[in-house]
N, CA, C and O atoms as a GROMACS GRO file, in nm:
protein
  304
    1MET      N    1  -2.922   2.290  11.471
    1MET     CA    2  -2.834   2.208  11.600
    1MET      C    3  -2.927   2.128  11.628
    1MET      O    4  -3.006   2.152  11.720
    2PRO      N    5  -2.936   2.013  11.548
    2PRO     CA    6  -3.047   1.888  11.606
    2PRO      C    7  -2.996   1.872  11.736
    2PRO      O    8  -2.891   1.893  11.797
    3TYR      N    9  -3.180   1.799  11.767
    3TYR     CA   10  -3.192   1.744  11.929
    3TYR      C   11  -3.146   1.614  11.959
    3TYR      O   12  -3.208   1.544  11.881
    4SER      N   13  -3.075   1.545  12.025
    4SER     CA   14  -3.066   1.375  12.012
    4SER      C   15  -3.157   1.367  12.131
    4SER      O   16  -3.176   1.247  12.152
    5SER      N   17  -3.218   1.436  12.213
    5SER     CA   18  -3.315   1.391  12.292
    5SER      C   19  -3.406   1.459  12.312
    5SER      O   20  -3.398   1.550  12.230
    6ASN      N   21  -3.520   1.477  12.394
    6ASN     CA   22  -3.609   1.548  12.396
    6ASN      C   23  -3.542   1.678  12.569
    6ASN      O   24  -3.562   1.798  12.588
    7SER      N   25  -3.478   1.591  12.638
    7SER     CA   26  -3.423   1.701  12.714
    7SER      C   27  -3.336   1.809  12.662
    7SER      O   28  -3.301   1.906  12.729
    8GLU      N   29  -3.315   1.795  12.579
    8GLU     CA   30  -3.223   1.920  12.487
    8GLU      C   31  -3.326   2.012  12.391
    8GLU      O   32  -3.299   2.097  12.306
    9LEU      N   33  -3.443   1.962  12.435
    9LEU     CA   34  -3.528   2.030  12.389
    9LEU      C   35  -3.552   2.214  12.445
    9LEU      O   36  -3.508   2.230  12.559
   10PRO      N   37  -3.608   2.337  12.385
   10PRO     CA   38  -3.591   2.476  12.433
   10PRO      C   39  -3.673   2.462  12.564
   10PRO      O   40  -3.728   2.353  12.577
   11ASP      N   41  -3.686   2.522  12.630
   11ASP     CA   42  -3.781   2.522  12.775
   11ASP      C   43  -3.916   2.546  12.718
   11ASP      O   44  -4.015   2.483  12.755
   12SER      N   45  -3.921   2.649  12.616
   12SER     CA   46  -4.027   2.686  12.586
   12SER      C   47  -4.110   2.574  12.507
   12SER      O   48  -4.228   2.591  12.476
   13VAL      N   49  -4.040   2.462  12.478
   13VAL     CA   50  -4.118   2.296  12.404
   13VAL      C   51  -4.150   2.266  12.545
   13VAL      O   52  -4.256   2.306  12.593
   14ARG      N   53  -4.070   2.200  12.613
   14ARG     CA   54  -4.042   2.080  12.682
   14ARG      C   55  -4.155   2.162  12.772
   14ARG      O   56  -4.261   2.100  12.777
   15GLY      N   57  -4.156   2.306  12.855
   15GLY     CA   58  -4.264   2.361  12.937
   15GLY      C   59  -4.402   2.344  12.886
   15GLY      O   60  -4.493   2.331  12.968
   16VAL      N   61  -4.423   2.342  12.772
   16VAL     CA   62  -4.575   2.315  12.722
   16VAL      C   63  -4.616   2.186  12.640
   16VAL      O   64  -4.734   2.160  12.614
   17LEU      N   65  -4.511   2.107  12.603
   17LEU     CA   66  -4.597   2.017  12.519
   17LEU      C   67  -4.570   1.841  12.613
   17LEU      O   68  -4.474   1.807  12.681
   18PRO      N   69  -4.678   1.774  12.584
   18PRO     CA   70  -4.635   1.650  12.663
   18PRO      C   71  -4.545   1.547  12.582
   18PRO      O   72  -4.496   1.570  12.471
   19GLN      N   73  -4.532   1.445  12.646
   19GLN     CA   74  -4.381   1.372  12.626
   19GLN      C   75  -4.416   1.353  12.457
   19GLN      O   76  -4.338   1.409  12.380
   20GLY      N   77  -4.527   1.280  12.400
   20GLY     CA   78  -4.566   1.240  12.253
   20GLY      C   79  -4.512   1.374  12.174
   20GLY      O   80  -4.428   1.378  12.085
   21ALA      N   81  -4.594   1.493  12.238
   21ALA     CA   82  -4.574   1.616  12.134
   21ALA      C   83  -4.430   1.639  12.115
   21ALA      O   84  -4.394   1.705  12.018
   22GLN      N   85  -4.336   1.588  12.204
   22GLN     CA   86  -4.224   1.601  12.202
   22GLN      C   87  -4.141   1.555  12.110
   22GLN      O   88  -4.036   1.597  12.062
   23ASP      N   89  -4.217   1.451  12.091
   23ASP     CA   90  -4.066   1.332  12.032
   23ASP      C   91  -4.133   1.384  11.859
   23ASP      O   92  -4.074   1.369  11.752
   24ILE      N   93  -4.280   1.449  11.883
   24ILE     CA   94  -4.302   1.475  11.716
   24ILE      C   95  -4.210   1.631  11.672
   24ILE      O   96  -4.181   1.698  11.573
   25TYR      N   97  -4.196   1.630  11.795
   25TYR     CA   98  -4.116   1.824  11.787
   25TYR      C   99  -3.995   1.789  11.774
   25TYR      O  100  -3.918   1.882  11.750
   26ARG      N  101  -3.949   1.680  11.782
   26ARG     CA  102  -3.777   1.652  11.814
   26ARG      C  103  -3.746   1.607  11.681
   26ARG      O  104  -3.657   1.664  11.618
   27LYS      N  105  -3.817   1.503  11.625
   27LYS     CA  106  -3.793   1.491  11.522
   27LYS      C  107  -3.825   1.540  11.347
   27LYS      O  108  -3.774   1.516  11.238
   28ALA      N  109  -3.968   1.641  11.413
   28ALA     CA  110  -3.954   1.727  11.274
   28ALA      C  111  -3.834   1.845  11.269
   28ALA      O  112  -3.780   1.890  11.169
   29PHE      N  113  -3.815   1.874  11.389
   29PHE     CA  114  -3.697   1.973  11.383
   29PHE      C  115  -3.593   1.900  11.323
   29PHE      O  116  -3.555   1.949  11.216
   30ASN      N  117  -3.538   1.802  11.356
   30ASN     CA  118  -3.416   1.740  11.315
   30ASN      C  119  -3.400   1.734  11.148
   30ASN      O  120  -3.305   1.763  11.074
   31ASN      N  121  -3.560   1.675  11.118
   31ASN     CA  122  -3.536   1.640  10.954
   31ASN      C  123  -3.556   1.771  10.869
   31ASN      O  124  -3.489   1.782  10.766
   32ALA      N  125  -3.641   1.868  10.906
   32ALA     CA  126  -3.648   2.014  10.893
   32ALA      C  127  -3.501   2.072  10.865
   32ALA      O  128  -3.448   2.091  10.755
   33PHE      N  129  -3.446   2.098  11.006
   33PHE     CA  130  -3.269   2.119  10.994
   33PHE      C  131  -3.194   2.039  10.896
   33PHE      O  132  -3.088   2.093  10.863
   34GLU      N  133  -3.225   1.898  10.825
   34GLU     CA  134  -3.140   1.874  10.754
   34GLU      C  135  -3.165   1.942  10.607
   34GLU      O  136  -3.086   2.000  10.532
   35GLN      N  137  -3.296   1.914  10.596
   35GLN     CA  138  -3.363   1.958  10.519
   35GLN      C  139  -3.366   2.097  10.438
   35GLN      O  140  -3.361   2.093  10.315
   36TYR      N  141  -3.372   2.216  10.503
   36TYR     CA  142  -3.316   2.323  10.453
   36TYR      C  143  -3.197   2.377  10.514
   36TYR      O  144  -3.185   2.483  10.575
   37LYS      N  145  -3.108   2.286  10.488
   37LYS     CA  146  -2.970   2.329  10.550
   37LYS      C  147  -2.902   2.486  10.421
   37LYS      O  148  -2.827   2.581  10.444
   38ASP      N  149  -2.968   2.446  10.307
   38ASP     CA  150  -2.952   2.523  10.163
   38ASP      C  151  -3.062   2.663  10.187
   38ASP      O  152  -3.184   2.653  10.195
   39PRO      N  153  -2.992   2.780  10.194
   39PRO     CA  154  -3.093   2.865  10.191
   39PRO      C  155  -3.173   2.911  10.093
   39PRO      O  156  -3.258   2.995  10.124
   40ASP      N  157  -3.164   2.873   9.974
   40ASP     CA  158  -3.251   2.858   9.826
   40ASP      C  159  -3.357   2.816   9.876
   40ASP      O  160  -3.454   2.891   9.865
   41GLU      N  161  -3.372   2.692   9.943
   41GLU     CA  162  -3.466   2.632   9.999
   41GLU      C  163  -3.585   2.670  10.112
   41GLU      O  164  -3.690   2.609  10.132
   42ARG      N  165  -3.545   2.770  10.168
   42ARG     CA  166  -3.617   2.868  10.287
   42ARG      C  167  -3.716   2.976  10.204
   42ARG      O  168  -3.713   3.025  10.091
   43ARG      N  169  -3.791   2.985  10.304
   43ARG     CA  170  -3.898   3.151  10.251
   43ARG      C  171  -3.838   3.209  10.300
   43ARG      O  172  -3.777   3.171  10.400
   44GLY      N  173  -3.826   3.375  10.230
   44GLY     CA  174  -3.772   3.473  10.318
   44GLY      C  175  -3.651   3.462  10.357
   44GLY      O  176  -3.580   3.368  10.319
   45ASP      N  177  -3.607   3.566  10.448
   45ASP     CA  178  -3.460   3.530  10.482
   45ASP      C  179  -3.474   3.481  10.643
   45ASP      O  180  -3.390   3.521  10.723
   46LYS      N  181  -3.588   3.391  10.688
   46LYS     CA  182  -3.553   3.271  10.784
   46LYS      C  183  -3.435   3.188  10.782
   46LYS      O  184  -3.384   3.118  10.693
   47SER      N  185  -3.401   3.215  10.910
   47SER     CA  186  -3.249   3.125  10.917
   47SER      C  187  -3.303   2.980  10.906
   47SER      O  188  -3.419   2.948  10.879
   48ARG      N  189  -3.192   2.895  10.932
   48ARG     CA  190  -3.193   2.731  10.896
   48ARG      C  191  -3.292   2.702  11.042
   48ARG      O  192  -3.406   2.659  11.023
   49GLU      N  193  -3.254   2.722  11.156
   49GLU     CA  194  -3.277   2.721  11.261
   49GLU      C  195  -3.467   2.733  11.310
   49GLU      O  196  -3.551   2.657  11.359
   50GLN      N  197  -3.460   2.895  11.253
   50GLN     CA  198  -3.646   2.926  11.277
   50GLN      C  199  -3.673   2.851  11.193
   50GLN      O  200  -3.762   2.783  11.245
   51THR      N  201  -3.646   2.792  11.032
   51THR     CA  202  -3.742   2.722  10.987
   51THR      C  203  -3.748   2.577  11.009
   51THR      O  204  -3.835   2.513  10.950
   52ALA      N  205  -3.673   2.525  11.079
   52ALA     CA  206  -3.692   2.410  11.178
   52ALA      C  207  -3.776   2.412  11.285
   52ALA      O  208  -3.818   2.312  11.344
   53HIS      N  209  -3.803   2.542  11.315
   53HIS     CA  210  -3.864   2.533  11.433
   53HIS      C  211  -4.021   2.566  11.425
   53HIS      O  212  -4.104   2.546  11.514
   54GLN      N  213  -4.045   2.628  11.283
   54GLN     CA  214  -4.199   2.663  11.238
   54GLN      C  215  -4.241   2.494  11.186
   54GLN      O  216  -4.343   2.429  11.211
   55VAL      N  217  -4.150   2.465  11.125
   55VAL     CA  218  -4.189   2.300  11.077
   55VAL      C  219  -4.218   2.190  11.177
   55VAL      O  220  -4.302   2.109  11.140
   56ALA      N  221  -4.170   2.175  11.280
   56ALA     CA  222  -4.176   2.138  11.391
   56ALA      C  223  -4.290   2.165  11.463
   56ALA      O  224  -4.351   2.070  11.511
   57TRP      N  225  -4.339   2.299  11.483
   57TRP     CA  226  -4.483   2.319  11.545
   57TRP      C  227  -4.575   2.281  11.429
   57TRP      O  228  -4.657   2.204  11.479
   58ALA      N  229  -4.590   2.290  11.361
   58ALA     CA  230  -4.652   2.274  11.250
   58ALA      C  231  -4.722   2.118  11.267
   58ALA      O  232  -4.841   2.089  11.287
   59ALA      N  233  -4.591   2.019  11.251
   59ALA     CA  234  -4.596   1.918  11.281
   59ALA      C  235  -4.652   1.847  11.413
   59ALA      O  236  -4.701   1.734  11.422
   60VAL      N  237  -4.628   1.968  11.538
   60VAL     CA  238  -4.701   1.899  11.637
   60VAL      C  239  -4.850   1.896  11.630
   60VAL      O  240  -4.912   1.802  11.679
   61LYS      N  241  -4.939   2.046  11.540
   61LYS     CA  242  -5.027   2.091  11.548
   61LYS      C  243  -5.088   1.967  11.481
   61LYS      O  244  -5.194   1.982  11.540
   62LYS      N  245  -5.106   1.879  11.422
   62LYS     CA  246  -5.134   1.797  11.308
   62LYS      C  247  -5.209   1.698  11.385
   62LYS      O  248  -5.318   1.661  11.340
   63GLU      N  249  -5.150   1.634  11.533
   63GLU     CA  250  -5.158   1.584  11.620
   63GLU      C  251  -5.207   1.607  11.725
   63GLU      O  252  -5.282   1.522  11.773
   64TYR      N  253  -5.176   1.762  11.814
   64TYR     CA  254  -5.239   1.821  11.911
   64TYR      C  255  -5.293   1.938  11.868
   64TYR      O  256  -5.290   1.992  11.757
   65GLU      N  257  -5.342   1.969  11.971
   65GLU     CA  258  -5.406   2.071  11.960
   65GLU      C  259  -5.425   2.120  12.149
   65GLU      O  260  -5.445   2.052  12.250
   66LYS      N  261  -5.406   2.268  12.128
   66LYS     CA  262  -5.462   2.329  12.304
   66LYS      C  263  -5.571   2.383  12.343
   66LYS      O  264  -5.627   2.487  12.309
   67GLY      N  265  -5.594   2.313  12.411
   67GLY     CA  266  -5.749   2.281  12.508
   67GLY      C  267  -5.764   2.424  12.549
   67GLY      O  268  -5.672   2.506  12.542
   68ASP      N  269  -5.867   2.447  12.586
   68ASP     CA  270  -5.959   2.555  12.696
   68ASP      C  271  -5.883   2.609  12.795
   68ASP      O  272  -5.897   2.721  12.844
   69ASP      N  273  -5.769   2.493  12.835
   69ASP     CA  274  -5.705   2.441  12.999
   69ASP      C  275  -5.535   2.533  12.953
   69ASP      O  276  -5.451   2.574  13.033
   70ASP      N  277  -5.533   2.540  12.824
   70ASP     CA  278  -5.389   2.618  12.813
   70ASP      C  279  -5.283   2.493  12.772
   70ASP      O  280  -5.168   2.511  12.732
   71ASN      N  281  -5.354   2.355  12.794
   71ASN     CA  282  -5.261   2.231  12.802
   71ASN      C  283  -5.267   2.194  12.642
   71ASN      O  284  -5.358   2.241  12.572
   72TRP      N  285  -5.166   2.110  12.589
   72TRP     CA  286  -5.182   2.053  12.490
   72TRP      C  287  -5.236   1.914  12.498
   72TRP      O  288  -5.192   1.829  12.576
   73HIS      N  289  -5.363   1.888  12.389
   73HIS     CA  290  -5.406   1.759  12.416
   73HIS      C  291  -5.382   1.699  12.290
   73HIS      O  292  -5.381   1.790  12.207
   74LYS      N  293  -5.361   1.583  12.235
   74LYS     CA  294  -5.369   1.481  12.155
   74LYS      C  295  -5.508   1.497  12.061
   74LYS      O  296  -5.607   1.508  12.134
   75LYS      N  297  -5.531   1.500  11.959
   75LYS     CA  298  -5.680   1.527  11.868
   75LYS      C  299  -5.704   1.423  11.890
   75LYS      O  300  -5.617   1.342  11.921
   76SER      N  301  -5.839   1.392  11.882
   76SER     CA  302  -5.920   1.277  11.916
   76SER      C  303  -5.941   1.234  11.772
   76SER      O  304  -6.008   1.134  11.746
   0.00000   0.00000   0.00000
């Protein structure tokens, strides 16, 4: 289930990530959801959606990091 806008993202994502990180998450999720539609392309027995969420978080973590204040900040 690809997301057409950030407002459709799960609360667990929208509630913690700033807007720019949400954009990255949404785009990465949507791309991975399409890329891993074939179960043979996924590791283990993870669902298409689980795999897409993992890829999306990994994409966010390339550009953002969680600070000591528990908020996500763009890496310098």
